[in-house]
DSSP file (Angstrom, degrees, kcal/mol; ACC not computed):
  #  RESIDUE AA STRUCTURE BP1 BP2  ACC     N-H-->O    O-->H-N    N-H-->O    O-->H-N    TCO  KAPPA ALPHA  PHI   PSI    X-CA   Y-CA   Z-CA
    1    1 A M     >        0   0    0      0, 0.0     4,-2.2     0, 0.0     5,-0.2   0.000 360.0 360.0 360.0 -39.5    0.0    0.0    0.0
    2    2 A K  H  >  +     0   0    0      1,-0.2     4,-2.6     2,-0.2     5,-0.2   0.880 360.0  52.8 -65.7 -36.2    2.8    2.4    0.8
    3    3 A K  H  > S+     0   0    0      2,-0.2     4,-2.5     1,-0.2    -1,-0.2   0.898 108.8  49.4 -65.2 -40.2    4.5    1.7   -2.6
    4    4 A V  H  > S+     0   0    0      2,-0.2     4,-2.3     1,-0.2    -2,-0.2   0.914 112.9  47.0 -63.3 -43.8    1.2    2.6   -4.4
    5    5 A L  H  X S+     0   0    0     -4,-2.2     4,-2.4     2,-0.2    -2,-0.2   0.909 112.4  50.2 -64.9 -42.5    0.9    5.8   -2.4
    6    6 A L  H  X S+     0   0    0     -4,-2.6     4,-2.4     2,-0.2    -2,-0.2   0.901 111.0  48.6 -64.4 -41.2    4.5    6.7   -3.1
    7    7 A V  H  X S+     0   0    0     -4,-2.5     4,-2.6     2,-0.2    -2,-0.2   0.904 112.3  48.5 -64.4 -40.9    4.1    6.0   -6.8
    8    8 A M  H  X S+     0   0    0     -4,-2.3     4,-2.3     2,-0.2    -2,-0.2   0.894 111.7  49.6 -67.7 -39.0    1.0    8.1   -6.9
    9    9 A L  H  X S+     0   0    0     -4,-2.4     4,-1.8     2,-0.2    -2,-0.2   0.921 112.3  47.7 -64.1 -44.4    2.7   10.9   -5.0
   10   10 A M  H  X S+     0   0    0     -4,-2.4     4,-2.0     2,-0.2    -2,-0.2   0.916 111.6  50.5 -61.1 -46.0    5.7   10.8   -7.4
   11   11 A A  H  X S+     0   0    0     -4,-2.6     4,-2.1     1,-0.2    -2,-0.2   0.905 109.9  49.8 -62.7 -42.2    3.5   10.9  -10.5
   12   12 A S  H  X S+     0   0    0     -4,-2.3     4,-2.3     1,-0.2    -1,-0.2   0.848 108.8  52.8 -66.5 -32.7    1.5   13.9   -9.2
   13   13 A M  H  X S+     0   0    0     -4,-1.8     4,-2.1     2,-0.2    -1,-0.2   0.888 109.4  49.3 -68.4 -38.7    4.8   15.7   -8.5
   14   14 A L  H  X S+     0   0    0     -4,-2.0     4,-1.6     2,-0.2    -2,-0.2   0.901 110.5  50.6 -66.9 -40.7    5.9   15.1  -12.1
   15   15 A V  H  X S+     0   0    0     -4,-2.1     4,-0.6     1,-0.2    -2,-0.2   0.937 113.2  45.0 -62.2 -46.2    2.5   16.3  -13.4
   16   16 A L  H >< S+     0   0    0     -4,-2.3     3,-0.6     1,-0.2    -1,-0.2   0.838 110.2  54.1 -69.3 -32.0    2.8   19.5  -11.4
   17   17 A A  H 3< S+     0   0    0     -4,-2.1    -1,-0.2     1,-0.2    -2,-0.2   0.798 104.1  57.1 -68.0 -29.0    6.4   20.0  -12.3
   18   18 A G  H 3< S+     0   0    0     -4,-1.6    -1,-0.2    -3,-0.2     2,-0.2   0.613  84.2 101.6 -78.7 -12.6    5.5   19.8  -16.0
   19   19 A C    <<  -     0   0    0     -3,-0.6     2,-0.4    -4,-0.6    -3,-0.0  -0.524  68.8-135.5 -74.2 136.7    2.9   22.7  -15.8
   20   20 A K        -     0   0    0     -2,-0.2     2,-0.6     3,-0.0     3,-0.1  -0.744   7.6-154.4 -94.1 139.4    4.1   26.0  -17.1
   21   21 A D    >   -     0   0    0     -2,-0.4     3,-1.4     3,-0.2     6,-0.3  -0.957   4.3-158.4-111.3 110.3    3.5   29.2  -15.2
   22   22 A K  T 3  S+     0   0    0     -2,-0.6    -1,-0.1     1,-0.3     6,-0.1   0.767  91.8  57.1 -63.6 -24.8    3.5   32.1  -17.8
   23   23 A K  T 3  S+     0   0    0     -3,-0.1    -1,-0.3     4,-0.1     3,-0.0   0.742  87.8  87.3 -77.3 -19.5    4.3   34.6  -15.1
   24   24 A D    X>  -     0   0    0     -3,-1.4     4,-1.6     1,-0.2     3,-0.7  -0.710  66.8-157.7 -83.7 110.5    7.4   32.7  -14.1
   25   25 A P  T 34 S+     0   0    0      0, 0.0    -1,-0.2     0, 0.0    -3,-0.0   0.751  91.0  59.2 -63.1 -22.5   10.3   34.0  -16.3
   26   26 A V  T 34 S+     0   0    0      1,-0.2    -2,-0.0    -3,-0.0    -3,-0.0   0.895 115.0  34.3 -71.6 -37.3   12.3   30.7  -15.7
   27   27 A Q  T <4 S+     0   0    0     -3,-0.7     2,-0.6    -6,-0.3    -1,-0.2   0.610  94.7 101.5 -90.6 -12.8    9.5   28.6  -17.1
   28   28 A N     <  -     0   0    0     -4,-1.6    -6,-0.1     1,-0.1    -5,-0.0  -0.615  53.9-166.3 -77.5 117.2    8.4   31.2  -19.7
   29   29 A N        +     0   0    0     -2,-0.6     2,-1.2     2,-0.0    -1,-0.1   0.356  53.6 112.0 -87.4   6.0    9.9   30.0  -23.1
   30   30 A E        +     0   0    0      4,-0.1    -2,-0.1     3,-0.1    -1,-0.0  -0.687  47.3 176.8 -84.2  98.5    9.2   33.4  -24.8
   31   31 A G     >  -     0   0    0     -2,-1.2     4,-2.2     1,-0.0     5,-0.2  -0.248  48.3 -86.2 -87.6-176.9   12.6   34.7  -25.4
   32   32 A P  H  > S+     0   0    0      0, 0.0     4,-2.5     0, 0.0     5,-0.2   0.852 128.4  51.6 -62.9 -36.4   13.5   37.9  -27.2
   33   33 A M  H  > S+     0   0    0      2,-0.2     4,-2.7     1,-0.2     5,-0.2   0.889 109.0  50.8 -70.1 -37.2   13.5   36.3  -30.7
   34   34 A Q  H  > S+     0   0    0      2,-0.2     4,-2.0     1,-0.2    -1,-0.2   0.930 112.9  46.2 -62.6 -44.5   10.0   34.8  -30.0
   35   35 A K  H  X S+     0   0    0     -4,-2.2     4,-2.3     2,-0.2    -2,-0.2   0.907 112.6  50.3 -66.3 -42.4    8.7   38.2  -29.0
   36   36 A A  H  X S+     0   0    0     -4,-2.5     4,-2.6     1,-0.2    -1,-0.2   0.914 109.6  50.9 -61.3 -43.4   10.4   39.8  -32.1
   37   37 A G  H  X S+     0   0    0     -4,-2.7     4,-2.1     1,-0.2    -1,-0.2   0.880 110.0  49.5 -63.9 -36.9    8.9   37.3  -34.4
   38   38 A E  H  X S+     0   0    0     -4,-2.0     4,-2.5     2,-0.2    -1,-0.2   0.901 110.9  49.9 -66.5 -40.5    5.4   37.9  -33.0
   39   39 A K  H  X S+     0   0    0     -4,-2.3     4,-2.5     1,-0.2    -2,-0.2   0.907 110.9  49.6 -63.8 -40.7    5.9   41.6  -33.4
   40   40 A A  H  X S+     0   0    0     -4,-2.6     4,-2.4     2,-0.2    -2,-0.2   0.887 110.3  50.4 -65.6 -38.4    7.0   41.1  -37.0
   41   41 A D  H  X S+     0   0    0     -4,-2.1     4,-2.3     2,-0.2    -2,-0.2   0.931 112.0  47.7 -62.3 -46.5    4.0   38.9  -37.7
   42   42 A N  H  X S+     0   0    0     -4,-2.5     4,-2.5     1,-0.2    -2,-0.2   0.910 112.6  48.6 -61.7 -42.9    1.6   41.5  -36.2
   43   43 A A  H  X S+     0   0    0     -4,-2.5     4,-2.4     1,-0.2    -1,-0.2   0.897 111.0  50.5 -66.6 -39.1    3.2   44.3  -38.2
   44   44 A A  H  X S+     0   0    0     -4,-2.4     4,-2.4     2,-0.2    -1,-0.2   0.900 111.1  48.9 -63.9 -40.9    3.0   42.3  -41.4
   45   45 A E  H  X S+     0   0    0     -4,-2.3     4,-2.2     2,-0.2    -2,-0.2   0.940 112.3  47.2 -63.8 -46.8   -0.7   41.6  -40.8
   46   46 A K  H  X S+     0   0    0     -4,-2.5     4,-2.3     1,-0.2    -2,-0.2   0.885 112.4  50.5 -63.8 -37.4   -1.4   45.2  -40.1
   47   47 A T  H  X S+     0   0    0     -4,-2.4     4,-2.6     2,-0.2    -1,-0.2   0.919 109.2  51.8 -67.9 -41.3    0.5   46.3  -43.2
   48   48 A G  H  X S+     0   0    0     -4,-2.4     4,-2.2     1,-0.2    -2,-0.2   0.917 110.6  47.8 -60.1 -43.6   -1.4   43.7  -45.3
   49   49 A E  H  X S+     0   0    0     -4,-2.2     4,-2.5     1,-0.2    -1,-0.2   0.901 112.0  49.8 -63.2 -41.5   -4.7   45.1  -44.0
   50   50 A A  H  X S+     0   0    0     -4,-2.3     4,-2.5     2,-0.2    -2,-0.2   0.887 110.2  50.0 -65.0 -39.9   -3.6   48.7  -44.7
   51   51 A V  H  X S+     0   0    0     -4,-2.6     4,-2.6     2,-0.2    -2,-0.2   0.909 110.6  50.2 -64.4 -42.3   -2.5   47.8  -48.3
   52   52 A K  H  X S+     0   0    0     -4,-2.2     4,-2.6     2,-0.2    -2,-0.2   0.936 111.6  48.2 -61.6 -47.0   -5.9   46.1  -48.9
   53   53 A D  H  X S+     0   0    0     -4,-2.5     4,-2.4     1,-0.2    -2,-0.2   0.906 112.4  48.3 -59.8 -42.6   -7.7   49.1  -47.7
   54   54 A A  H  X S+     0   0    0     -4,-2.5     4,-2.7     2,-0.2    -1,-0.2   0.900 111.0  50.7 -64.4 -40.4   -5.6   51.4  -49.8
   55   55 A A  H  X S+     0   0    0     -4,-2.6     4,-2.6     2,-0.2    -2,-0.2   0.897 110.2  50.0 -66.1 -38.9   -6.2   49.3  -52.9
   56   56 A D  H  X S+     0   0    0     -4,-2.6     4,-2.1     2,-0.2    -2,-0.2   0.945 112.9  46.6 -61.2 -46.5   -9.9   49.3  -52.3
   57   57 A A  H  X S+     0   0    0     -4,-2.4     4,-2.1     1,-0.2    -2,-0.2   0.907 113.6  48.4 -63.0 -41.7   -9.9   53.0  -51.9
   58   58 A T  H  X S+     0   0    0     -4,-2.7     4,-2.9     1,-0.2     5,-0.2   0.894 108.6  54.1 -66.6 -39.4   -7.8   53.5  -55.0
   59   59 A G  H  X S+     0   0    0     -4,-2.6     4,-2.4     1,-0.2    -1,-0.2   0.905 108.7  48.4 -61.7 -41.1  -10.0   51.1  -57.0
   60   60 A S  H  X S+     0   0    0     -4,-2.1     4,-2.0     2,-0.2    -1,-0.2   0.905 112.7  48.1 -66.6 -39.2  -13.1   53.1  -56.2
   61   61 A T  H  X S+     0   0    0     -4,-2.1     4,-2.3     2,-0.2    -2,-0.2   0.933 112.3  48.2 -68.1 -43.6  -11.3   56.4  -57.2
   62   62 A V  H  X S+     0   0    0     -4,-2.9     4,-2.8     1,-0.2     5,-0.2   0.894 110.9  51.9 -65.7 -38.5  -10.0   55.0  -60.5
   63   63 A K  H  X S+     0   0    0     -4,-2.4     4,-2.3    -5,-0.2    -1,-0.2   0.904 110.4  48.5 -62.8 -39.2  -13.5   53.6  -61.3
   64   64 A G  H  X S+     0   0    0     -4,-2.0     4,-2.2     2,-0.2    -2,-0.2   0.898 113.1  47.3 -64.7 -42.0  -15.0   57.0  -60.6
   65   65 A A  H  X S+     0   0    0     -4,-2.3     4,-2.7     2,-0.2    -2,-0.2   0.898 111.2  50.8 -66.8 -40.5  -12.4   58.7  -62.8
   66   66 A A  H  X S+     0   0    0     -4,-2.8     4,-2.8     2,-0.2    -2,-0.2   0.915 110.3  50.1 -64.3 -43.1  -12.9   56.1  -65.6
   67   67 A D  H  X S+     0   0    0     -4,-2.3     4,-2.2    -5,-0.2    -2,-0.2   0.932 112.8  46.5 -59.3 -46.5  -16.7   56.8  -65.5
   68   68 A A  H  X S+     0   0    0     -4,-2.2     4,-2.2     2,-0.2    -2,-0.2   0.890 113.3  48.8 -63.9 -41.5  -16.1   60.5  -65.7
   69   69 A T  H  X S+     0   0    0     -4,-2.7     4,-2.8     2,-0.2     5,-0.2   0.906 109.6  52.0 -66.0 -41.8  -13.7   60.2  -68.5
   70   70 A G  H  X S+     0   0    0     -4,-2.8     4,-2.4     1,-0.2    -2,-0.2   0.915 111.0  48.0 -59.6 -42.9  -16.0   57.9  -70.4
   71   71 A S  H  X S+     0   0    0     -4,-2.2     4,-2.5     2,-0.2    -1,-0.2   0.910 111.7  49.6 -65.1 -41.4  -18.8   60.4  -70.1
   72   72 A A  H  X S+     0   0    0     -4,-2.2     4,-2.5     2,-0.2    -2,-0.2   0.908 111.8  48.2 -66.5 -40.1  -16.6   63.3  -71.2
   73   73 A V  H  X S+     0   0    0     -4,-2.8     4,-2.6     2,-0.2    -1,-0.2   0.909 111.4  51.0 -65.0 -41.7  -15.4   61.2  -74.3
   74   74 A K  H  X S+     0   0    0     -4,-2.4     4,-2.1    -5,-0.2    -2,-0.2   0.912 111.9  46.6 -62.2 -42.5  -19.0   60.4  -75.1
   75   75 A D  H  X S+     0   0    0     -4,-2.5     4,-2.4     2,-0.2    -2,-0.2   0.914 112.5  50.0 -65.5 -42.7  -20.0   64.1  -74.9
   76   76 A A  H  X S+     0   0    0     -4,-2.5     4,-2.5     1,-0.2    -2,-0.2   0.893 110.2  50.4 -62.9 -40.1  -17.1   65.1  -77.0
   77   77 A T  H  X S+     0   0    0     -4,-2.6     4,-2.3     2,-0.2    -1,-0.2   0.896 110.3  49.1 -63.6 -40.2  -17.9   62.5  -79.6
   78   78 A E  H  X S+     0   0    0     -4,-2.1     4,-2.0     2,-0.2    -2,-0.2   0.920 113.1  47.5 -66.8 -40.9  -21.5   63.6  -79.9
   79   79 A K  H  X S+     0   0    0     -4,-2.4     4,-2.4     2,-0.2    -2,-0.2   0.894 111.5  50.3 -66.9 -38.0  -20.4   67.3  -80.2
   80   80 A T  H  X S+     0   0    0     -4,-2.5     4,-2.7     1,-0.2     5,-0.2   0.901 109.8  51.6 -66.1 -40.2  -17.8   66.4  -82.8
   81   81 A G  H  X S+     0   0    0     -4,-2.3     4,-2.4     2,-0.2    -2,-0.2   0.891 109.7  49.1 -62.8 -38.8  -20.5   64.5  -84.7
   82   82 A E  H  X S+     0   0    0     -4,-2.0     4,-2.6     2,-0.2    -2,-0.2   0.919 112.0  48.2 -68.1 -40.0  -22.8   67.5  -84.6
   83   83 A V  H  X S+     0   0    0     -4,-2.4     4,-2.3     2,-0.2    -2,-0.2   0.933 114.1  46.2 -65.2 -44.7  -20.1   69.8  -85.9
   84   84 A V  H  X S+     0   0    0     -4,-2.7     4,-2.3     2,-0.2    -1,-0.2   0.907 113.2  50.1 -63.7 -41.5  -19.2   67.4  -88.7
   85   85 A G  H  X S+     0   0    0     -4,-2.4     4,-1.9    -5,-0.2    -2,-0.2   0.910 111.7  47.7 -64.3 -41.9  -22.8   66.9  -89.6
   86   86 A D  H  X S+     0   0    0     -4,-2.6     4,-1.2     1,-0.2    -1,-0.2   0.887 112.0  50.6 -66.2 -37.7  -23.4   70.7  -89.6
   87   87 A T  H  < S+     0   0    0     -4,-2.3     3,-0.3     1,-0.2    -2,-0.2   0.895 111.3  47.5 -68.7 -39.3  -20.2   71.2  -91.8
   88   88 A I  H  < S+     0   0    0     -4,-2.3    -1,-0.2     1,-0.2    -2,-0.2   0.865 108.2  56.2 -70.3 -35.8  -21.4   68.6  -94.3
   89   89 A S  H  <        0   0    0     -4,-1.9    -1,-0.2     1,-0.3    -2,-0.2   0.770 360.0 360.0 -69.0 -24.7  -24.9   70.1  -94.5
   90   90 A K     <        0   0    0     -4,-1.2    -1,-0.3    -3,-0.3    -2,-0.2   0.476 360.0 360.0 -74.1 360.0  -23.5   73.5  -95.5
């Protein structure tokens, strides 16, 4: 009976020794390189989001400019056609 109790006590000590305490700097495996890598990952993610947002905004602006240019070209073509038609009629 004592051996079983001793084995259980030793097993529970091993289990508790294996638990990590994030507040304990000795057990915390996040070294400076790990932290730097996480910061780089976060920065890359934020940069990707900013680039996507900028591309969306630019796409909307370009579409608006293309629509305006298309309308201007259409109006100019119609006016040119009227001028040419008037000139031919004379």
